[in-house]
C-alpha positions in Angstrom: 38.4 39.6 12.0 38.1 36.8 9.4 38.0 34.2 12.2 35.1 36.0 13.9 33.1 36.0 10.6 33.6 32.2 10.3 32.4 31.8 13.9 29.3 33.9 13.2 28.6 32.0 9.9 29.0 28.6 11.7 26.6 29.7 14.5 24.0 30.9 12.1 24.3 27.7 10.1 23.9 25.5 13.1 21.0 27.5 14.4 19.3 27.2 11.0 19.7 23.4 11.0 18.4 23.1 14.5 15.3 25.2 13.8 14.5 23.4 10.6 14.4 20.1 12.5 11.7 21.4 14.9 8.2 20.0 14.6 6.4 16.8 15.2 8.1 13.7 13.8 4.7 12.3 13.0 3.5 15.2 10.8 3.1 14.4 7.1 1.8 17.2 4.9 1.4 14.8 2.0 1.8 15.7 -1.6 1.5 19.5 -2.0 -1.4 19.3 -4.4 -3.6 17.2 -2.0 -3.6 19.5 1.0 -4.2 16.5 3.2 -2.3 16.8 6.5 -1.9 14.4 9.4 -0.3 14.6 12.7 -0.4 12.6 15.9 -1.2 14.8 18.9 -1.3 12.2 21.6 -3.5 9.5 20.1 -2.7 6.1 18.7 -0.4 6.4 15.7 -1.7 5.5 12.3 -0.2 5.6 8.9 -0.6 8.5 6.5 -1.6 6.0 3.8 -4.6 5.0 5.9 -5.7 8.7 6.0 -5.2 9.0 2.3 -7.2 5.8 1.6 -10.1 6.9 3.9 -10.3 10.3 2.2 -10.2 8.7 -1.3 -12.9 6.2 -0.3 -15.2 8.9 1.1 -14.8 11.1 -2.0 -15.5 8.1 -4.3 -18.6 7.0 -2.4 -20.1 10.4 -1.9 -19.2 11.7 -5.4 -18.0 14.9 -3.7 -14.6 16.5 -4.1 -12.6 18.9 -2.0 -9.0 19.7 -1.2 -7.5 17.8 1.8 -7.9 19.0 5.4 -6.1 18.5 8.7 -6.4 15.2 10.5 -5.2 14.9 14.1 -5.1 11.8 16.3 -5.6 12.9 19.9 -6.0 11.4 23.3 -9.2 13.3 24.0 -11.5 15.4 21.8 -12.3 18.9 23.1 -14.1 20.5 20.1 -17.1 18.2 20.0 -19.4 16.3 22.4 -17.8 14.2 25.1 -17.4 10.5 24.5 -17.1 10.6 20.7 -14.4 8.7 18.8 -14.2 11.3 16.0 -15.1 14.8 15.3 -15.2 17.2 12.3 -15.6 20.8 13.4 -16.3 23.8 11.2 -12.7 24.9 11.7 -11.8 22.3 9.1 -10.0 19.9 11.4 -10.8 16.3 11.9 -9.9 14.9 15.3 -10.0 11.2 16.1 -9.2 9.0 19.1 -7.9 6.0 17.2 -9.0 2.6 18.2 -6.6 -0.4 17.8 -8.6 -2.0 15.0 -7.6 -0.9 11.5 -11.2 -1.4 10.3 -12.5 1.0 13.1 -9.8 3.6 12.3 -10.8 3.6 8.6 -14.5 3.7 9.4 -14.2 6.6 11.8 -12.0 8.5 9.4 -14.4 8.0 6.5 -17.3 9.1 8.6 -15.6 12.4 9.5 -14.5 12.9 5.9 -18.1 12.6 4.9 -18.9 15.5 7.3 -16.0 17.5 5.8 -16.9 16.8 2.2 -20.6 17.8 2.8 -19.5 21.0 4.7 -17.2 22.1 1.9 -19.6 21.3 -0.9 -23.0 22.3 0.7 -22.1 24.6 3.6 -23.7 22.1 6.0 -21.8 19.5 7.8 -25.0 17.6 8.7 -24.2 17.0 12.4 -27.4 14.9 12.7 -26.3 12.6 9.9 -29.5 13.4 7.9 -27.9 13.4 4.5 -28.1 10.3 2.2 -24.3 10.2 2.0 -24.3 8.8 5.5 -26.7 6.0 4.6 -24.7 5.1 1.5 -21.2 5.5 2.7 -20.9 5.5 6.5 -19.4 2.3 7.9 -19.6 3.3 11.5 -23.2 2.1 11.7 -22.1 -1.4 10.9 -20.0 -3.7 13.0 -17.1 -5.9 12.2 
């Protein structure tokens, strides 16, 4: 009887360890207070620190604040118009197809964070880019 209890305990312990290892190795939920979350879902990998830096830059430039949101790198964007490199949808998720250039990754992230910050703070994500925050802070309209 005691031997069976040890077997059961061992099986439960192994199952718990296996299940706790599930998930995407690229996911990084960030510091609990920030709420900023990043995962690679088929796009080009980028660092979590790049996501953090782009979010901090967008907040500083716009003067707006909000808790973090979800950022996904993907191979194709389904929630917005075809052919875009980045998308913030009103479900609170930013999706980007990451280019190779670090400058472009940062510029696209900051652009989508501007949409996010405006949506959280004003209720309008300004899909037509008709808010002055895009004129002041959006790097995607410049080339490098």
